[in-house]
N, C-alpha and C positions, 0 to 999 in steps of 0.2 A: 668567732669569726676573725680571720686574718686576711688581709690583702696586701700585695707588695706592688708599689707604683715606682715608675722609673724616676719620677720627679714629684715635687710638692703640688704640681698642678693636678695630679691624679687622673691624668687623661690617658696614659700609657700603663697598662698593668702587666706585670711581667711575672713569670713562675718562680724564679729564683732571686735571691737578694744580691745586689751589686753595689759599688761604691756610689754614695751620693742618693741612693734610693730612699724612698720613704715607706714605712711598713705600718699600717693602721690596723690596730687590734681592738675589737669591741666584743664585750661578753666572752672572754677568752675560755676554752674548754681546757681540761686538764692537759690535753696532748698539746695544745697550742702554748700553754705556759711552759710545758716541757721543753718544747721547740725553742722557746725564746731564751730558756736557761742555756741549753746545749749548743744550738746552733749560733746564737748571736751574743752568747756570754753575758746575758743580762742578769745581775745579782738577784738572787730570790727575795732578799728583803726588799728591794726596790719594787718588785712586782706586787709583794703584800702590801706595802704602804699606798701604792696606787689604788689597789682593789679594796683597800679599807674605806668605806663610806665615811668615816669620821676624820680621815687624815686631813691635816691643815696644809694650806698652800706653803711652798718654800722653794728656794733656788739653792742647789748644791752642785759643787764642781769637784771632781776627783780626777786622779791622774789618767784614768781609763774612760770615764763617762762623765756626762753632766746630767743633771736631772731638774725639771721644772714640774712642779705641781700646782695646778690652778684648779679653783672650784667653779664648776659651771652649773647653770640652772636646768633642771629637768621637769618636764611636766608628767605627772602621775597621779590621776585621780584616785587610783586604787591604793595609794600608799598612806592614806589617812589625810593627807593634805594635798592640795592641787598642785603645788609645786615644791620642790626641794632642790637641794644642792649635793653635788658629789664630785669627787676629784678626777681630773683628767690629767694624765702624766705624760710628759715629752722627754724621751730619753734619747741622748746622742752618744753612741758607742760604736767603735770599730767603723767609723765614716758611714754610718747609716743613722737614720732617725726614726725613732719609734714612737708612736702615739698609742696610748693604752687607756681605755675607759671600761668601766665594769657594766655600763648600760648604754643602750642606744640613745642618742640624743640629737639635738638640732644644731648644737655649735659645730660638730664634725659629723655630718650624716655619713652612715656607713655606705648606703647605696650611691649617694651623690657627695663624695668627700672633697670635691674640688673647692678650693677658697678663691680660686682665680678664674671664676666663669666668665666667658666671653674672650678669654685670652689663650686660646688654644696654642700654647707653646711650653717648652719645658723650662722649669724655674728651679734653681739649684741654690737659692739663698734661704738657709735654715733659720736665720735671725728673722728675716721678713716673714717667713711662714709662722714663726712663733708669736710675733707681734700681731699678725693678723687673727691668730687664734684668740688673743685677748681681746682684739677689737671686736671680732665676732661674738665673743662672750659678753661683752658689755652690751652690745646691740640686743641680744637675746634677753639679757636681763631687763632691758628697757621695755622690750615688747611684752614680756611677761608681767611687768609692773602694770602696763596699761590694761591688761586683761584683768589683773587684780583689782585694779580701780574700777573697772566696769562691773564686775562680779559684786564688788562691795556696794556699788550704788544700787543694784537689784535687791541685795539684802537689806538695805536701808528702807526701801519701799515696803519690804514685807514686815520689817520690825515695827514699823509705825502702827500696825494694826494687830500685832501679834501679842498673845499672852502666854507663850510657850518659850521654852528655852532652845528650840531647834535652831531659829535664826541666829541666836546669839553664839551658839556653836559654831555655825558657819563662819560667823565674824571672827572667832577665836582662831579657827584654821588659817583664816587669811592673815591674821596677826602672826601666827607661826611662821607662815611663808616669808613674811617680811623680816621676821628675826634671821631666819636662814639666810636670806639674801644680805641683810646688813653684815652679819658675821663674815660671810664668804667674800663680800666685796671689799671689806676692810682688809682682810689677809691678802687678796688679790692686789690691792693697791700697794703693799708692802713688797710683794715680789716684783711688781713693775718698777717700783723705785730702786730696788736692789738690782734689777736688770739693767735700768738705765745707768747707775753708778759704776757697775762692773764693766760695761761695755761702752763707756763714754767715748774713749779714744779710738774705737774701731768702728763707730756707728757712721754709716754714710747718710748723706743728707736725706735721702728717700726714708731710710729706716729710722732716722731721728724724727722725721715728721710724722711718720706713721705711729712711732711709739708715743709721741705727745698726744695724737689722736686717741690712742688706746687708754692713756691716762685719763684724758678729759671724759672720755665715754664712760669709764669706770666710775669716776668721781660723780658724774652726772647720775648714773644709776644708784650709787650710794646715797647721794642727797635725796633723790626721789623716794627711795626706800625709807630713809628716816622720816621724811616729811608724811608719807602715807602711814607708817608706823605711829607716829604722834597723833595724827588725826584719828586713827582707828582706836588708839587707846582711850582718847576723850570720847569717842562715840560709843565704845563699849560701856563706859560708866553712864553716859547718858541714856542709852538705851535700855540699860539694867533698870534704871529708874522709870522708864517708859513702860516696859514690860509689867513692873510692879504696880504702876499706876493703872495700867489697862486692866489688870486683874481686879484691883479695887473698884474700879467702876463696874465690872461684871458682878462683883459680890454685892454691891450696893443695889444694883438692879434686881438681882434675885431675892435680896432681903425685902425690897419694895413689893415684888410679886408675891413673896410669901405672906406679908402683912395684909395685902389686899385679899388673898385667897382666904386668910383667917377670919375675915369678917363675915361671910356667909356660913363659913363652918361653924362659927360661934353661935349665930342665930339658929342654925338648923339644929345644933346641940341642945340649946335651951328649949325649943319646942318640940324636940323629940324626945325629951325626958318622960318617964312613964309615972307622971304626977299630974294633977289637974292643972291647966294653964289657961282655962276660960275660952280656949278656941276648939277644944276637942269635938264639940257638937255643931260647929259652924261649916257649912259647906263652902263658904268663901275663905277659910282660913288658909289654905294652902296657897292660893295666889296671892294673898295679903303678904304671907311670909316671904315668897319669892320676890315680890315688888319691894319690900322693906330691905332685903339682903342686897338687890341690885342698886337701890337708891343710896345704900351706905357704901357699897363698894365704889360707885361712881364718885361719891363724895370724897372718899380716901384717894382715888386716882387723881382727882383735881387738885387736891391738897399737895400730893407728891408732885405733881406736875409744876405747880408754882413754886415749890421749893427745889425744883430741878434734881429730884430724887427718883424720877420714873420716866 
């Protein structure tokens, strides 16, 4: 999917590219990739790097183009984990700016791409646009972290009564999400620092303040991810012991029940033997055996109750 906008506000869509326009590409088809290479002269290796889900963030400048790759969070329950990260590339080449991502995302929604909602005006500041992408990415990380924390709290409630590994596996997936977030946020922090150092002399006051906000937002998301990760690491060890202890309690109860049931079985076996037992001619023998079995079973239950084994 490819859309061309007159400016970074994303309000005016145009059919053909012109100087200063913004081209937003998401989930590109082979034809769109070919168009990027032929019409906009985007090097093929840059496109491949951005579409590689394992590509690390970086900032590169060449004679003809500049490239910024950042990692953004994406929600995808069908991916094995609720959240993961992938690259978003920003290419400035031949007086146009191209954003490229392999998947639909909330940082730069394809249907609602404007980062300047409420400001119905044309904006041509490329650096301001890039910094706002980092700022929006940090905000999305924080929002997903709050959702992870809420889901983790629900899993904790389930784990307290669980004897299965299902809930522990859910907690492990949350831990994997946090590892993805921490790794990506650290790399984004390096790119932001490099961006600030390389453009220190050309930054306007507005962009400088906005860049500081983006750095703070990214750092806050990183610290929250690390805190949640440390908490979950401790919780996983604790709840692994809880699951083991819950299983021991169940096994103890089952063993107690087996012993109680063994008492009437033993008595019935003794009086059911095909040998003289002095009761075979008595009409009241069967009720007596039942009563003896019941009394001994109740005695066993009382003893186990006092020892907290039943």
